[in-house]
N, C-alpha and C positions, 0 to 999 in steps of 0.2 A: 559715789555710784556703787551699787551692790554688785556682788559676783555675777548674779544672773544678768544684770544689765550689761556688764562687760562681755559676757558670753554671747548675748544677742547682738551687740555692736560688732564683735569680731566675726560672728557668723554672717552678718549682712555684708561686711567687707569682703569676706571670702566668696559670698554669692555674687557680688558685683565683679570680682576678679574672674570668676568662671564664666559669667555671661559675656563679659568683654572678650575673653579668650575665644568663646564660641563665635562671637561676632567677627573677630579678626581672622579666624581660621575656620570658615564655614563648611569646608569640604565634608567633614564627618557628619555635620548636621544635615546637609543636603542629601547625602547618601542614605542616612537613617530615615528621612522623610520620604525620599523617592521610592524606597523599597516597598512599603505598604501600598503606596498609590499604584505602582506597577502591578502588584499582586491583585489589587482591586480590579484594575482594568483587564488583567488576564482572566480572572474568574468570571467577570461580567460578560466580556465580549467574546472570549474563546470558549469557555466551558458553560457559560450561563444558560444557553439555550438547551443544551443536553441535560445538565444537572437539574435545571428548573422543572423539567418534565419527568426526570428519572428518580427523584427522591420524594418522600412524604413530608412536605414542608408544613411545619406547625401553623395552624390557622388557615391553610390553603388545601392541604392534602396532596395527592399525586396529580400530575398533569398541569403543574404550574408553568409559567412562562419565564422569560428572562427578567422581567420586572419583579416577579415574586422572588426569584433567586437573588436578585440584587438586595432586596430587603433582608433575605435570610443571611447572606454572607457578610454584609457590612459590619455587624457587631463583632464578628471574628476578626475582620481586618483592623478594627480599632484596637482590639487586644494585641494584635501583631505589631501595630505601630508603637505600643508601649514596650513590648519585649525588644523591639529593634532599638529603642532609645536606651535600653540598659547597656548596650555595647559601648556607647559613647562614654558613659560614666566609668566603666571598667578601664577603658583606654586612657581617659583623663587622669584617673587616680594613679594608674600604673606609670604614666608619663611623669607625673609629679614625683613619684617614688624614685624612678630610675635617674631622673635629672637632679635629684638631691634637694628639690624645693621643699618637700615636706620636712626633711631634716633641718633645713634652714628655719622653717616655721617653728620647729621645736625649740630652737635656741632663743626665740623671741618671746616677749611677755604678752602672749595672746592665749585665748582659751584653746586647749588642745582639741576639744570637740568641734570647734568652729571649722576646722580644716575639712572634715568629712561632711559636716552639716551643709557647708557651702556647696560641695559637690552634689549632695542628695537633692537639696532644694533647687539648685540650678538645673538638674536633670528633670525635675518635675515641671519647671517652667518651660523648658524646651519641649518636653513631651506634650504639654497643653497646646503649644503653638502647632506642633505636628498634628495633633488630633483635630484642631480647627481646619487645617488644610485638607486632611483626609475626609472629614465630614463634608467640606465644601465640594470636593471632587465627587463624593458619593451622591450628593444631592443632584449634581449635574448629570450623572449617568443613570439616575432613576431611583435613588433611595428615597422612600416616602414614609418617614416616621409619623406616628400619630400621638406622640407623647405630649402631655400637658406640662406646664412649667415645673410643677413638683417632680414629675417623673424625669424631666430633663436634669433637674438639680441632683436627684438621686443617681442618675446614670453618670453624670460628670463626677460626683463624689466617689462612686465606685472606681471609675477610671483613675482618678487622682490617688486613691488609696492603693491601687495596684502599682501605679508608677512609683509611689513612695516605697512600697515593699521591695520592688525589684531594684530600685536605686541603691538601697542598703546592701542587697545581695551582690549587685554588680560592683559596688565599692569594695566589698570584701574580696571579690574575685580579683579586682585590680591590685589590691594590697598584696595578695598572695602570688601574683604573676611575676615571673622573672624578666619578661620582656613585653613590649607593647603588642608584638604579634600574638603572643600567648593570650594577652588580655582581650584582644579583639576576637579571638576564636573561641575562647572558653564559654562566653554567654550565648553563642550561636544556637545551641539546642533549645534555649528558651524561646527563640524567635519562631521555631516551627512547632513548639508544643501545643499552641492553640489548634493547629490543624489536625493533631491526633486526638481531638475532642469532637465537639459538634460545630466547629467553625465553618466547614465547607460542605459537609454532608452529615446526615443524621447517623448516630452510632448504630441504629438498627440495621444499616446497610453494610456493617463491617463484620469480618470474621470474629468468632467467639472471643479469642484472646485479646485482640485489639479492641473489640467492643467493650470488654470488661475494663481495660485500661482507660478507654475514652470516657466511660461513664463515671469513673471514680477519680480521675486526675483533676487537679484544682481548677484548670481553665474552663472545664465544661459547666460547672454551676455559675461561674462568673459570666460566661457567654450567655447562658440561658436567662440569667437575671437581667443582663443588659438588653437582650432581645425582648424580654417581657416588658421592661420599662419603656423601650423605644417603640415597640410594635404591638404591645397589648397581648402577647402570647402568655400561656400559663407559666407562672413562676414557681408556685408550690413552696417547697423547702429550700430551693436553690439559693435564695437570698441569704438565709441564715448560714448555709454551708459555705457560700462564697465569703461572707464576712469572717467566718471562723478561719478559713484558709488564709485570707488576707492578714488577719491579726497574727496568725502563726508565722507566716512568711516575713512579716515586718519584724517580729521579735527575733526570729532566727537570723535575719540579715543584720540587724543592729548588733546583736551579741557577737556574731561572727566577725563583723567589721571592727568592732571595738577590741576584740581579742587579738585580731591580726595587727591592728594599729599599735597596741601596747606591747605585743610580742616583738614586733620589729624594733620598737624603741629600746628594748633591753639588749639587742644584739651589740 
């Protein structure tokens, strides 16, 4: 068996370990899934009537209703579901570090990369399950996408790419955290970053400084691309900008996690 075959086999073993751990201790998974669903219900039923008629919704204009706003806000909630999932990866990696399990793995004849790959792929799988639940609830409360099969595949691909990038970044955060509490709090700003873009209101309605940040931060082009794929609004250059951000975040997260993993091994 080649070295690459051993690495794939070890990574699959680590993936099964992480999925079984999530199944046996589901409290973190449940809380990560519950948060975006609660935010969706909050924005649809509490703020949806006012915001739907108060902002210039793409493809609708001003004077929209709750149903128009449900279509507008759902792509942002999907991004939030992914950022919430990043918390569980940071906690799981930090827990393995503080309990000494990763040090135990280092003494075994297994691929070193498989430890982090198992966490990252496990997070992507859990995030996909979370997205299915959130989309299901969104359809129940009035989300009405008009995407064809190709557009759905592209939208899911973008979401998986984002989950992959954030999983590497959160793994690096978990490796660098001194405690589980620190690991659970450190990724929290990621959870709310989509809302400082075009997730819940259009950037046009924001003050100048916040508007500039909203227009140029990475989640805005991702959100507009997702909205265009699902609802047929204008995408423009947002798709290419979103892919560039995702590639950059993936490389950054991978190199950061790899450096943290190797640095700790030399202590």
